[in-house]
Kinemage of the C-alpha trace (Angstrom):
@kinemage 1
@onewidth
@group {chain A} dominant
@subgroup {mainchain}
@vectorlist {calphas} color= white
{ca met a 1} P 83.252 89.410 117.742
{ca leu a 2} L 83.607 88.386 121.658
{ca leu a 3} L 82.335 90.909 124.196
{ca asn a 4} L 83.827 90.344 127.555
{ca ala a 5} L 82.498 91.412 131.317
{ca asp a 6} L 84.341 95.083 130.556
{ca ala a 7} L 82.552 96.053 127.120
{ca leu a 8} L 79.288 94.780 128.364
{ca glu a 9} L 79.345 96.660 131.476
{ca his a 10} L 80.348 100.139 128.793
{ca his a 11} L 77.465 99.348 126.283
{ca leu a 12} L 74.885 98.235 128.945
{ca thr a 13} L 74.171 101.384 130.653
{ca trp a 14} L 71.063 101.310 132.784
{ca pro a 15} L 68.845 104.130 130.632
{ca ala a 16} L 69.900 102.095 127.316
{ca leu a 17} L 69.258 98.145 128.655
{ca ile a 18} L 65.796 99.712 130.529
{ca glu a 19} L 64.393 100.864 127.181
{ca ala a 20} L 65.646 97.924 124.995
{ca leu a 21} L 63.824 95.789 127.631
{ca gln a 22} L 60.634 97.808 127.297
{ca lys a 23} L 60.741 97.238 123.669
{ca ile a 24} L 61.576 93.494 123.544
{ca phe a 25} L 58.272 93.314 125.951
{ca thr a 26} L 56.320 95.220 123.122
{ca thr a 27} L 57.594 92.935 120.131
{ca thr a 28} L 56.929 89.509 118.702
{ca val a 29} L 59.545 87.272 120.262
{ca his a 30} L 59.488 83.627 119.896
{ca ala a 31} L 61.245 82.141 123.094
{ca pro a 32} L 60.604 78.116 123.706
{ca val a 33} L 60.869 77.194 127.087
{ca arg a 34} L 64.496 77.213 128.728
{ca his a 35} L 66.243 73.214 127.746
{ca his a 36} L 67.512 71.942 130.786
{ca his a 37} L 69.933 68.800 130.544
{ca phe a 38} L 70.768 66.899 133.364
{ca met a 39} L 74.924 65.156 133.495
{ca asp a 40} L 76.196 63.055 136.550
{ca val a 41} L 80.128 64.497 136.857
{ca pro a 42} L 82.350 62.092 138.617
{ca asn a 43} L 82.704 62.108 142.270
{ca ala a 44} L 80.954 64.992 142.175
{ca pro a 45} L 77.134 66.577 142.483
{ca gln a 46} L 75.019 66.262 139.136
{ca ala a 47} L 75.780 69.185 136.764
{ca thr a 48} L 73.041 70.864 134.746
{ca leu a 49} L 73.318 72.557 131.174
{ca leu a 50} L 70.384 74.865 130.354
{ca leu a 51} L 70.079 76.200 126.855
{ca met a 52} L 68.062 79.620 126.672
{ca pro a 53} L 66.789 80.607 122.744
{ca ala a 54} L 64.992 83.499 121.540
{ca trp a 55} L 64.782 84.996 118.385
{ca val a 56} L 62.756 87.772 116.181
{ca glu a 57} L 62.414 86.248 112.875
{ca gly a 58} L 64.672 87.920 109.996
{ca gln a 59} L 66.558 89.604 112.491
{ca tyr a 60} L 68.656 88.123 115.058
{ca leu a 61} L 68.543 84.928 116.780
{ca gly a 62} L 70.451 84.368 120.212
{ca val a 63} L 70.742 81.557 122.667
{ca lys a 64} L 72.493 81.755 125.986
{ca gln a 65} L 74.329 78.431 127.420
{ca val a 66} L 74.306 78.462 131.487
{ca ser a 67} L 76.628 75.310 132.844
{ca val a 68} L 75.719 74.852 136.849
{ca phe a 69} L 78.035 72.850 138.669
{ca pro a 70} L 77.596 72.736 142.312
{ca gly a 71} L 80.591 70.675 142.881
{ca asn a 72} L 82.554 73.242 141.750
{ca asn a 73} L 82.478 75.114 145.225
{ca ala a 74} L 84.666 72.714 146.887
{ca lys a 75} L 87.129 73.143 143.994
{ca gly a 76} L 86.847 77.168 145.140
{ca leu a 77} L 85.647 77.430 141.520
{ca pro a 78} L 82.659 79.443 140.675
{ca gly a 79} L 79.686 77.240 140.286
{ca leu a 80} L 77.989 78.578 137.309
{ca thr a 81} L 79.547 79.834 134.028
{ca ser a 82} L 77.324 81.125 130.895
{ca leu a 83} L 78.114 82.380 127.711
{ca tyr a 84} L 75.864 84.109 125.147
{ca thr a 85} L 75.947 83.568 121.451
{ca leu a 86} L 73.988 86.277 119.334
{ca ser a 87} L 73.460 85.301 115.403
{ca ser a 88} L 71.724 86.600 112.343
{ca gly a 89} L 67.932 85.998 112.204
{ca leu a 90} L 68.319 85.589 108.192
{ca thr a 91} L 71.452 83.892 107.416
{ca gly a 92} L 72.407 82.233 110.848
{ca glu a 93} L 76.066 83.393 111.014
{ca thr a 94} L 77.361 84.190 114.212
{ca leu a 95} L 77.892 87.780 114.870
{ca ala a 96} L 78.822 88.071 118.303
{ca gln a 97} L 79.576 86.004 121.651
{ca met a 98} L 79.316 87.240 125.128
{ca asp a 99} L 80.245 86.422 128.635
{ca gly a 100} L 76.758 85.713 129.913
{ca asn a 101} L 77.322 86.047 133.745
{ca ile a 102} L 77.551 89.868 133.365
{ca leu a 103} L 74.794 90.141 131.069
{ca thr a 104} L 72.455 88.099 132.771
{ca ala a 105} L 73.042 90.170 135.841
{ca arg a 106} L 72.732 93.324 134.271
{ca arg a 107} L 69.671 92.397 132.610
{ca thr a 108} L 68.655 90.613 135.625
{ca ala a 109} L 68.896 94.386 137.571
{ca ala a 110} L 67.421 96.225 134.710
{ca ala a 111} L 64.021 94.187 134.792
{ca ser a 112} L 63.767 95.101 138.299
{ca ala a 113} L 64.194 98.740 137.555
{ca leu a 114} L 61.699 99.160 134.912
{ca ala a 115} L 58.803 97.212 136.956
{ca ser a 116} L 59.850 99.548 139.310
{ca ser a 117} L 59.013 102.418 137.170
{ca phe a 118} L 55.887 101.099 136.629
{ca leu a 119} L 55.324 99.905 140.467
{ca ser a 120} L 57.067 102.106 143.012
{ca arg a 121} L 56.338 105.448 143.620
{ca ala a 122} L 57.926 107.992 141.786
{ca lys a 123} L 59.493 109.981 144.966
{ca ser a 124} L 60.568 106.648 146.042
{ca arg a 125} L 63.941 108.193 148.121
{ca thr a 126} L 64.984 104.969 150.322
{ca met a 127} L 65.919 101.691 150.058
{ca leu a 128} L 66.525 98.163 151.243
{ca met a 129} L 69.028 95.949 149.643
{ca val a 130} L 68.112 92.282 151.502
{ca gly a 131} L 71.702 90.577 150.072
{ca ala a 132} L 75.164 91.879 149.342
{ca gly a 133} L 76.223 89.770 146.757
{ca arg a 134} L 76.940 90.123 143.233
{ca met a 135} L 73.645 91.182 142.399
{ca gly a 136} L 72.832 93.400 144.896
{ca his a 137} L 75.572 95.638 143.605
{ca tyr a 138} L 73.650 95.571 139.949
{ca leu a 139} L 69.896 96.366 141.440
{ca val a 140} L 71.002 99.409 143.730
{ca pro a 141} L 72.578 101.097 141.183
{ca ala a 142} L 69.925 99.958 138.243
{ca his a 143} L 66.735 101.140 140.731
{ca met a 144} L 68.663 104.579 140.942
{ca ser a 145} L 68.646 105.249 137.920
{ca val a 146} L 64.413 104.695 137.883
{ca arg a 147} L 64.127 107.081 141.167
{ca pro a 148} L 65.197 109.631 143.027
{ca ile a 149} L 67.082 106.948 145.879
{ca asp a 150} L 69.316 108.797 147.888
{ca thr a 151} L 69.426 106.702 151.332
{ca val a 152} L 70.539 102.604 151.060
{ca phe a 153} L 70.515 99.904 153.608
{ca ile a 154} L 71.923 97.065 152.924
{ca trp a 155} L 71.047 93.194 154.633
{ca asp a 156} L 72.764 90.726 154.588
{ca arg a 157} L 73.388 87.040 156.358
{ca asp a 158} L 77.442 88.119 156.524
{ca glu a 159} L 77.285 91.685 158.304
{ca ala a 160} L 81.312 92.178 157.014
{ca gln a 161} L 80.002 91.842 153.830
{ca ala a 162} L 77.064 93.940 154.573
{ca glu a 163} L 79.107 96.382 155.718
{ca arg a 164} L 81.730 96.658 152.977
{ca phe a 165} L 78.934 96.949 150.630
{ca ala a 166} L 77.669 100.238 152.392
{ca gln a 167} L 81.621 101.729 152.605
{ca thr a 168} L 81.349 101.218 148.839
{ca leu a 169} L 77.955 103.239 148.183
{ca gln a 170} L 79.340 105.601 150.472
{ca thr a 171} L 82.274 106.391 148.318
{ca gln a 172} L 80.075 107.287 145.286
{ca gly a 173} L 78.080 109.916 147.641
{ca leu a 174} L 75.082 107.745 149.046
{ca val a 175} L 73.638 107.958 152.580
{ca ala a 176} L 74.397 103.861 152.934
{ca arg a 177} L 74.814 101.814 155.996
{ca ala a 178} L 74.455 98.061 156.917
{ca cys a 179} L 71.735 96.825 159.202
{ca gln a 180} L 72.590 95.061 161.976
{ca arg a 181} L 70.786 91.481 162.375
{ca asp a 182} L 67.724 92.470 164.266
{ca glu a 183} L 67.412 95.825 162.664
{ca leu a 184} L 66.086 94.145 159.559
{ca pro a 185} L 61.747 94.130 160.758
{ca asp a 186} L 62.474 97.778 161.385
{ca ile a 187} L 64.194 99.394 158.546
{ca ala a 188} L 61.826 97.241 156.407
{ca ala a 189} L 59.118 98.980 157.627
{ca thr a 190} L 60.364 102.743 156.938
{ca val a 191} L 61.874 102.371 153.552
{ca asp a 192} L 60.345 103.048 150.371
{ca leu a 193} L 61.431 99.768 147.911
{ca ile a 194} L 63.027 96.582 149.011
{ca ser a 195} L 65.052 94.492 147.094
{ca cys a 196} L 66.033 90.799 147.713
{ca ala a 197} L 68.391 89.055 146.278
{ca thr a 198} L 69.449 85.946 148.149
{ca met a 199} L 69.919 82.446 147.879
{ca ala a 200} L 67.323 81.595 150.816
{ca asn a 201} L 65.316 78.497 151.126
{ca glu a 202} L 63.009 80.375 154.194
{ca pro a 203} L 61.051 83.898 154.091
{ca val a 204} L 63.382 86.742 155.059
{ca ile a 205} L 60.662 89.002 154.622
{ca ser a 206} L 57.075 89.254 156.476
{ca gly a 207} L 54.418 90.782 155.300
{ca asp a 208} L 53.668 92.105 158.593
{ca trp a 209} L 56.937 94.679 158.445
{ca leu a 210} L 55.347 96.123 155.210
{ca arg a 211} L 53.802 99.811 155.189
{ca pro a 212} L 51.405 100.994 153.051
{ca gly a 213} L 52.700 102.268 149.298
{ca thr a 214} L 56.071 100.030 149.543
{ca his a 215} L 57.402 98.185 146.603
{ca val a 216} L 58.806 94.700 146.943
{ca asp a 217} L 61.289 93.479 144.121
{ca leu a 218} L 61.903 89.794 144.640
{ca val a 219} L 64.955 88.155 142.434
{ca gly a 220} L 66.530 85.956 144.366
{ca ser a 221} L 64.396 82.464 144.496
{ca phe a 222} L 64.348 80.955 140.727
{ca thr a 223} L 63.570 77.483 141.920
{ca pro a 224} L 60.488 76.209 143.962
{ca thr a 225} L 62.480 75.604 147.070
{ca met a 226} L 63.410 79.407 147.449
{ca arg a 227} L 62.020 81.617 148.780
{ca glu a 228} L 62.180 85.317 150.033
{ca ala a 229} L 58.776 86.569 151.162
{ca asp a 230} L 56.571 85.443 153.550
{ca asn a 231} L 52.458 84.026 152.980
{ca leu a 232} L 51.114 87.324 154.231
{ca ala a 233} L 53.477 89.708 152.112
{ca met a 234} L 52.317 87.750 149.041
{ca gln a 235} L 48.729 88.281 150.491
{ca arg a 236} L 48.996 92.370 151.248
{ca ser a 237} L 50.744 92.680 147.995
{ca his a 238} L 49.310 93.627 144.264
{ca val a 239} L 51.729 90.834 142.756
{ca phe a 240} L 53.144 91.412 139.257
{ca val a 241} L 55.338 89.079 137.736
{ca asp a 242} L 57.909 89.233 134.969
{ca thr a 243} L 56.325 86.352 133.133
{ca arg a 244} L 53.632 84.270 134.816
{ca ala a 245} L 53.961 80.813 132.830
{ca gly a 246} L 58.083 81.222 134.123
{ca ala a 247} L 56.907 82.578 137.780
{ca leu a 248} L 54.014 79.855 138.496
{ca ala a 249} L 56.480 77.243 137.345
{ca glu a 250} L 59.896 78.201 138.817
{ca thr a 251} L 59.674 80.181 141.995
{ca gly a 252} L 58.539 79.468 145.745
{ca asp a 253} L 57.500 82.712 146.436
{ca leu a 254} L 54.301 81.711 144.419
{ca ile a 255} L 54.846 77.795 144.163
{ca gln a 256} L 54.529 77.388 148.051
{ca pro a 257} L 51.912 79.870 148.921
{ca ile a 258} L 49.533 78.366 146.234
{ca gln a 259} L 50.419 74.588 147.521
{ca glu a 260} L 49.470 76.057 150.914
{ca gly a 261} L 46.074 77.599 149.951
{ca ala a 262} L 47.282 81.434 150.770
{ca phe a 263} L 47.429 82.611 147.343
{ca asn a 264} L 46.170 82.097 143.924
{ca glu a 265} L 47.612 82.221 140.535
{ca gln a 266} L 45.108 84.286 139.475
{ca asp a 267} L 45.693 87.171 141.951
{ca ile a 268} L 48.751 88.234 139.648
{ca ile a 269} L 47.940 91.446 138.471
{ca ala a 270} L 50.328 92.125 135.732
{ca glu a 271} L 53.213 90.716 133.981
{ca leu a 272} L 55.802 93.122 132.485
{ca thr a 273} L 54.172 92.347 128.524
{ca glu a 274} L 51.061 94.436 130.103
{ca leu a 275} L 53.114 96.864 131.854
{ca cys a 276} L 55.166 97.475 128.873
{ca gly a 277} L 52.603 97.285 126.293
{ca gly a 278} L 50.329 99.725 128.419
{ca ser a 279} L 47.499 97.300 129.022
{ca his a 280} L 47.930 97.520 132.533
{ca gln a 281} L 49.094 101.040 134.137
{ca gly a 282} L 51.039 99.273 136.838
{ca arg a 283} L 50.638 101.325 140.453
{ca gln a 284} L 48.357 104.334 138.877
{ca gln a 285} L 45.546 101.372 137.887
{ca leu a 286} L 44.816 100.668 141.888
{ca ala a 287} L 42.483 101.296 143.947
{ca asp a 288} L 44.572 103.250 146.341
{ca pro a 289} L 47.772 104.370 144.867
{ca asp a 290} L 49.836 106.299 146.939
{ca ser a 291} L 49.177 103.720 149.699
{ca ala a 292} L 48.984 100.522 148.119
{ca ile a 293} L 52.006 97.943 148.248
{ca thr a 294} L 53.275 96.411 145.317
{ca leu a 295} L 55.321 93.482 144.940
{ca phe a 296} L 57.560 92.589 141.575
{ca lys a 297} L 58.385 88.818 141.147
{ca ser a 298} L 61.082 87.777 138.622
{ca val a 299} L 62.695 84.505 137.328
{ca gly a 300} L 64.275 85.643 134.045
{ca asp a 301} L 63.069 85.586 130.726
{ca ser a 302} L 65.223 84.658 127.295
{ca arg a 303} L 63.794 87.753 125.378
{ca glu a 304} L 65.705 89.633 128.389
{ca asp a 305} L 68.602 88.159 127.413
{ca leu a 306} L 68.458 88.654 123.664
{ca ala a 307} L 67.436 92.851 123.958
{ca ala a 308} L 70.365 92.564 126.533
{ca ala a 309} L 72.776 90.789 123.405
{ca ile a 310} L 71.233 93.129 120.400
{ca leu a 311} L 71.889 96.438 122.583
{ca ala a 312} L 75.728 95.310 123.733
{ca tyr a 313} L 75.974 94.115 119.507
{ca thr a 314} L 74.745 97.264 118.393
{ca ala a 315} L 76.619 99.767 120.378
{ca ser a 316} L 79.499 97.885 120.248
{ca thr a 317} L 79.557 98.008 116.181
{ca gln a 318} L 78.339 101.933 115.965
{ca pro a 319} L 81.433 104.192 114.790
{ca asn a 320} L 83.372 105.927 117.832
């Protein structure tokens, strides 16, 4: 069975996918550290092959294969290609192959929404989306599926791209507008929720801007040199992550402030397994739930891929 992008968009609805992620984080899953292999490419930058396995014993085995070829940008080709293979956990036989790019984008946005259901204020209505690229188009509806958001501001270094995204949201009945470059601090200081999905290597969100009660969702930084929030934002926030091991090893949003002595890994309050399992109640367990600033940093986890793949496979095999 081959599940293409259209099939995954159809089967991976936000409520079902968020529920599947919450379930997988309370299930015993074997998820080894992702494998990195580096490949030389003639007359082009070095490429990387990532392998991300995960399995539930006796049920399902999944592997995501990600090929990163930076030199493709000069050729007008996507720099990243991804394929997910789901197999039986009893026999090893292949059950389905899936478009890994769409699977990753939807599970990433769903993980942010899942975290928001624990960490943002229940009556959050206004949202700032920093980054108008592909992930932004998934993050806005994902967050809207768990909170009554009716007003969205879009900021991007490419103001024309931000304007196009805002117009798309307007056609869906939302109050949406693109932010001018110099408006970012003022708008960040007024919204209930800020979601970031950029390729920034320098912080785009300052802790000075955050008002009490704000929830910050950081998605973009997935290497030690990438960063979306400054030291003060980390210091003022109650920080949660998808996985401690992954976040502490991969994202500059944590690695850099820790190296600079501005943050400590013990300052991380909880990860998704603790939130989903109920050992931490999220915002409601904080000393001042209404005024606390919360921050969720995700780097991605193979359990999320497996949950999304199982959901897509089972939904596609159910009779109409």
